[in-house]
N, C-alpha and C positions, 0 to 999 in steps of 0.2 A: 899910713891909711891902712886898716884894717882889712883883712882879706875874708869878709863876711860873704861873697858872693858865690864860693865854692858851696855854701850850705842851701843856696837857695834851689829851688826845684829847676829853674831854668840857668842853672849855672853853666860854665864854659868847661866844666870837667869831662874827663875822656870818657865817651861812650861806648857799651859793648856792641856787638853785632845782635841787633833785635828782630833780624828780618824773619826768622822762625817763629815769633810771639804772634799768636792769634787767639782770637776767643772762640773760633771754631773747633769743635771737637770730634768732627767727624772721624778722623785718624784715630784717635783714642778709643772711640766707641767701637771703631771696626775692630781693632786690637782685642779688645775685651771679648767680642763676639767670636773672633777667631780662636781665642782660649776656650771659650765656651765648648766650640766644636771640638778641640784637642781633649778636654775632659770629658765630654759625653761619647767620644770614641772608646775610653776606656771603660763604659758600663755596658752592661748586657745588652745587646739589641732588641730585646722586648721592652727594656726600662730607658734606653737611650732617647727613645723620639718623647715620651713624656717628660723626662728631663729637659729636652731641648725646647718644647713648647712652653713648659714653665718657665724656663729662662727668659724666653722671648716675649712672655706674657708680663713677667715681672719686670723686665729691664724697659718697658713700654716701647718696644719695638715691633710687635705682631699685636693684632688685634683679638680681643677674647673670644670673639665670635667669628674668628678669619677660619678658613677651611684647614683641615689637617695640617699640622704642622711638626716636622719630623729633624731629626740628628742632621740628614743628610741636606736639609734647607740652611742650616746655619752658616755655610762658607759663601752662599748665594745671598743671605741676609748682610754678611759683612760687605761684600762687594755692593751691596745698594747702599748700605750706609754711606760708605766711601765716596760715589758717585753722585749721592741724593743732595738733598738742602742741608744748610749749614746745621749745626746742632750745638746748643749750648751746653754749660757745665751742668746744669738740672738733670740733662739726659744722661750725661756721664755718668754724674752720681747714682741713677737708678740701675745703670747698665753695670758699674761697679759692684753697688750692693746685690744685684741678683746674681752675678758670676761668684761671690763668697758664699751666697746661699746655696748655689750649685755646687761648689768645691766641698761645703759640709756635709750636703747630701751623699758626695761621692767619698767622703775621707780623704781627699787630695787638696793639696796646696795650689790655688790658681797661680798664674805668672802676670802679675800685672805692673808696668812700668812705674818707677819711682816716681816721675813726673806725674804721672796719673793719679797715684794715691795722694802726691802732694796736693794737687789741684783739688781733689774730691774733700779732703781734709780742711784746707782753707775755706772753701766753701761751706762747708757744713757747720765749720766754726761760727757762721754767721746765719746760717739757716736751719739748722737745727731744730729740733723741739727746744723749747725753754729750759727744761731741767739739764739737758746737755749741754747747751751753752752756757748756762750759768757755771757749769763745773771749769769750763774753760777760760770764762771771761776773765780778763786782768791778769793772765798769765802769757807767757811766752810757750808755744808748744815745739817738740824737737822731737824728730824721729831719730832713734839711735842706730838704726842700720840703713840709714840713708842720708844723704847730704841735703835736707831741706827742714826748714822750721819757719815758723812766723810768730808775731804778736811782741807784747812787751810785758814785763812783770816778771814775777818769779816764775821759774823754770817748771814746765811739765812735760815728761818726757816717757815714750814707749817704743816699740816697734811701729813702722808705718801703719802696718796691717792691724794692729792693735787701735792705735788711735782712730784709724777710720771705720774699725768695727763698732768701737763706741759711739763715733759720732753718727753712724747711720743706723743705730739703736739696734745691730746684731750682738752687743756684748755690755754688760753692766759694769765693765773692768775699765776705769777712767785711766787717763795716764796719771802717770805717778810723780811727785816732787824729785827733781833731779837729785842725785846723790852729793850732799854736803849743801844741800839749800834749804835745811831746815829752819 
């Protein structure tokens, strides 16, 4: 008898520990807010508050009409996100995009976890505007500086930040065909 059962979704193949798998993105969003606090701390005091307020609004974590928001409020915002209601991947996308913009404003590189960038890239590969989805459709996408990738088809690759920046609309530089796959 052919052993086809191992290819079925409900097969008896060995399972990895999946206890940490969740759709709740609170921890990842809080980590992004923590990094925004780190980045704004490097700005001049007169500029830091405006950058922090713009980050919080762009990340959709603070109301546009809310009371004065400053750089010192970012750690409190991170704690509120950690302890608050569940957050979805769409919220994580807004936070990561806002952090990348903040990094651009300050000329500094944000520190974003590989898993967070991979999650954002995978989500945006199916949710980005049509013209960006069309570029990556029918391709496998692989980060050259991290251990994540997804999709099927000819390989497109780039650094994880390059891939995410393209998919969230901060860059027009799309992932490139893998070397030797032309």
